[in-house]
N, C-alpha and C positions, 0 to 999 in steps of 0.2 A: 574469625568468624565476625568480629567487630568491624573490620575492615571491610567485609563483604556488605553489611548492613549501611556502613557509610558510603559505600560505592553506589548502591542502589537508591539511596536518598539524594545523593549527586546526580544521578541519571534522571531521576523523576523531577527534581527541582529545576533542572535546566531544560526541561520541556515546556516550562511556564513561560509564556511570552506576554509582555504588557502590550494592550492595544495602543495604537498610535492614532492622533486625531488627524484627520486628512480633509482638506477642504473639498467640498461637494463637486466643486467644478472639476478639480484634479481628478476625482474619482470617474466622473463623466468621460473626460478625455482618455484616461487609461483604459475604461472599458470599451470605448470606441476603438483604440489601438489594439487592444486585445483581440477584438473582433477582425479586424483586418489581419491581423498575424495568424489568425486561426484559419481564415480563408485562404491565405497563401500558403500556409503550412499544408493544409488540407489538398491543395491543388497539386502540390508537389509530390505528395504521398500517395496520392489517388494515382498519379501517371505511372509511378515506380510499382505499385502493387498490381495495376493492369498489365504492365510490361513482363511482371514475373508470373501472371496467369491467374491472380487472384480474382475472385468476383464478390462482391458484396451480397450478403443475404437480405431480402425485403424488397419493399417497392421503390426505395429511393435509388438513384443512381450512385456510383462510386463517391464522385466529388461531394455531392450534397450530403451524402451520410457521413462522410470524413469530415466535412464542415461544421455539421452539428455536433459530432464527437469532440472536435478540437474547441468548439465555442463553449461546450460543456464543461471542459477543462479550464477555459479562459475564465468563466465565471466564478471559478473558486478563487481568483485573484492572487494566485501563486500557491493557494493552499490544497491543490487537488495535484494529483498525479495519475500517470497511465501505468496500467499492467497489461500485459499481452500473454494470453495463454497460447501456445502452439503445440499442436500434434500433427503426426505426418502419417500417411500410409495406413489409414483406417478403411474398413469396409463399409461402415456405416456413418453418416455423417452424425447421425444423433449421439453415437457412441463417441466419436472424435470430440464434440462440442463438450460432452460431460467431462471427457478426460482434459480438454484444453482449461477448464474452469478449475478443475483440480490442480493443474500445472501452474495456472496464475496465482491461486493461492499458495503453494508450496513457493513458489518463487518470492512471493512478497514477505512470506514468513521466513524465508531462509535470509532475506536482505536484514531483516529487523533482528534475526539471531545474530548475526554478524555485528552489526552496529552496537547491539547491547553487550554482547561478550568483550568487544574491543574495549568500550569503557570500563567494564568490570576488570578485565585483566591488566588494564592499566592501574587501577586503583587497589587493587588486592594483591598482598605479597605473601600473606600466610595460608593460601590455599593452593592445594595442588593442581595441576591443568585437568585431572580427572575429576575432581571436586567441583570445578568450574564447569566442565563439560557437562556433568550429570544435571546442575542445576539449569544450564542453558538449553538442554534437550527437553527437560521438563518444562521450562518457560515456552518453547517452541512448540510443543505439542497442544499446549493450553492456548497459545496465540493463534495456532492455526484454526483453532476451532472458534475462537472469539472473532477472528478476521472475516470469516466466511461470509458474513451477512453485510459486511462494509464495502465488498465489492459489487459495484452496479455495473452490469452489462451494458455495453453501449452499442456495439455491433460486432458483427461476424463475418469473416471472409471464408470462402470455400474455395479449393483449387482441386481438379480432377486430374490424375495422372495414372494411367494404365490401369484402370477401372479402380483405383483407389482413391481416398480422399485425404486431403490436407487440410486443417481448420486452424485459423487465428480468430480468438476472440479477445476483444478490447473491453477493457473495464477501466472506470474511474474510480479513483479512491479518494475519500476526503480525509486529509492527513490528520486533522483534529480528532476525527472519529477513530482513526486507525491508532492514535496514540492513545487515545482512552482505552482501546481495546488491549494495547500493550501493558498499560497500567493495570487493568484487571488481571491480566494472565501473570504480571509480576507479583502482584499481591497472592494471587492464589498458589503461585510456586512458591512463594516465602513463607506461606502459612504451612505448605506440605513439608517444607525443608525446616520446620520447627523455628522459624524467625518470625513467628507470628506477632509478638508484642511490638518488638521496636520497629520492624519493618511496615507493620499494617498501619502503625501511628504515622510513620513518614509519608506512606501513600495516601493516608487520609486527608493529611494537612495539604499535601500536594493537589488533591482533588478539590478541597475547599478553597484553596487560593485560585485555582484554574477557574472554577464556576464562578468566582465572584468578579472576574476581571471582564 
């Protein structure tokens, strides 16, 4: 049990990154390059999606909509990530969009599950696989709830085939906010697993250190 507490402390402390001082001119150049890269990436992706029969929803054409999406990601300066929820063969677009959002949330939560589990498994030697899996399942259930509000819908594509609809919904996630959601979920899980005192203190220290940077 003590090793699990130590492992959680290591995971949360490793998420704290000290800010780096950057020259303003370098920032401007980087942002300009990011916009160029976003436009180039959008053009390539729009062509591929159109070839596959996808149509963007809304008033903008495919390339402009994707450019805005890619630029939104670029504005995070490497601290944003893209998540795509995809659902196939639905009778109604509205239902497909709802399910695609749920799929995006599930996908992102599963990635976090695997990342945290890997670190805990490496650091813990006195807990069984079942105990670790139970802890991780509890964490993932809480994290799934926490992360829902952090997925910002950017655009959606629809494709009709044989009277049914395929949907892709693109989301942008702020990694810092997603990590904060993970910390909240870890804290709640630790409390429910009767690790409240030691783990809560470790998490509280991590939160205070992170917010002061």
